[in-house]
C-alpha positions, 0 to 999 in steps of 0.5 A, a space after each residue: 500499499 505504501 502509506 505514510 505516517 506524517 505524524 506520531 510520537 515514538 519517543 513516549 513511553 508508551 512505545 519504550 516496551 515494544 518499539 521494533 514490533 510497532 515499526 514491524 507491524 506498520 510495514 505488515 499494514 503497508 505503512 512504509 515510512 513515518 516521521 515521529 514529532 517532537 514536542 519537547 526540544 529538551 527530549 531532542 536528542 530522544 527523538 534523533 535517536 529513534 530516527 537514527 535508528 530506523 531507517 525509514 523514520 524521519 523526525 521533526 524539531 519544535 516545542 508544542 504549544 502545550 510546553 512553551 512555558 516549561 520548555 527553555 525559549 527556542 531561536 529561529 537560529 536554534 531551530 535552523 542549526 538542528 534542522 540541519 541534520 539529515 534526518 531532521 525533516 520539518 519544523 514542529 509541532 508548533 501552534 495554538 491550543 486555547 483548549 486546555 491554556 497549559 501555556 500563556 496564549 502570548 507565549 504560544 503565539 511567540 513561539 509560533 511564530 519563531 518555528 514558521 520564521 524558521 520554516 520559511 527559511 529552511 524550506 522545511 514544512 511546518 506541522 501546525 498544532 491547533 484546537 479552539 484557536 481557529 481565528 487567531 491560527 488563521 490571523 497569525 498564518 496570515 500575517 506571516 504569509 504577507 512576510 513570505 511563503 513557508 510549507 507545512 500542513 495542519 496536523 491532526 486537522 479537526 477545524 472547520 472548513 474555512 480553516 481547511 480553505 485558507 491553509 490550502 489558500 496559503 499553500 499548506 497541506 491537510 492531515 487527517 488522523 483517526 479521527 475522522 473513523 469517529 462516529 461524532 465527526 460528521 463535520 470533519 467528513 464532510 470537510 474531508 469531501 471539500 478538501 481536493 485530495 492532492 492537498 491531503 495527508 494522513 497520520 495517527 498522532 500516536 499513541 493518541 486517536 486510535 481509529 475504529 476499529 481500534 478505538 480504546 487500544 493504543 493507537 500506533 502507526 500500523 492503523 494509518 491503513 484504517 484512515 486512509 480506508 475511511 478517506 477513500 470511503 469518504 471520497 468514493 475512491 479506490 483505497 490504491 488511489 488515496 495510499 498512492 496519492 497521500 504518499 506522494 504529497 508526503 514526499 512533495 511537502 517533506 522534501 528532505 525524505 527519500 522513498 527507499 
């Protein structure tokens, strides 16, 4: 099938005891590539070590909006420097989360803009987290785009169709997680119908958000296949077409990655 899990967290303790088996099961399910995402820059060495351990795994560098107050502030220059490693293929995850408000909003915005500047300077895609913050996310994205374009995606998309359209208009991609399979996700399924296939990626956000029929279990990259299948059903397409096109989209956006 040749799928890509464009967003997982393989450094989390959930995978500590069976990581090699997790990677193997992903391959058996047709998930050939993975990007493990950095959420704490102070834990980046662990993230990078995992990416270096597996040929088909890459990583990002960044600070999740939940963690920007607990983590040391990172500069654009630091992000640029760290991202020079061949295994670092993206900036983030970063963005705004006003649902939990684990960090002050002004600090979230400041670090979000720092990450955007790094994406603009390096040409690496920025991985954007946005929850209950569409208006401010749109404001920041438009403002920063006016200063110069940058590649990226909205990960684990669960926002409005307006948010999706703005992101696409700015040249960004939309990454869909297992949420699309949830019973109460009809609005998201309607959005997926309207988003062009050439702008879609798939992900797990594992170990969270296991898709149907794996709800209640620890999520893992192998389950990307269920999300891709759901997208195919929503769009009335063959599973193979969705797998092929979302994978092509991944390699188009993540320009430092290579097909093995």
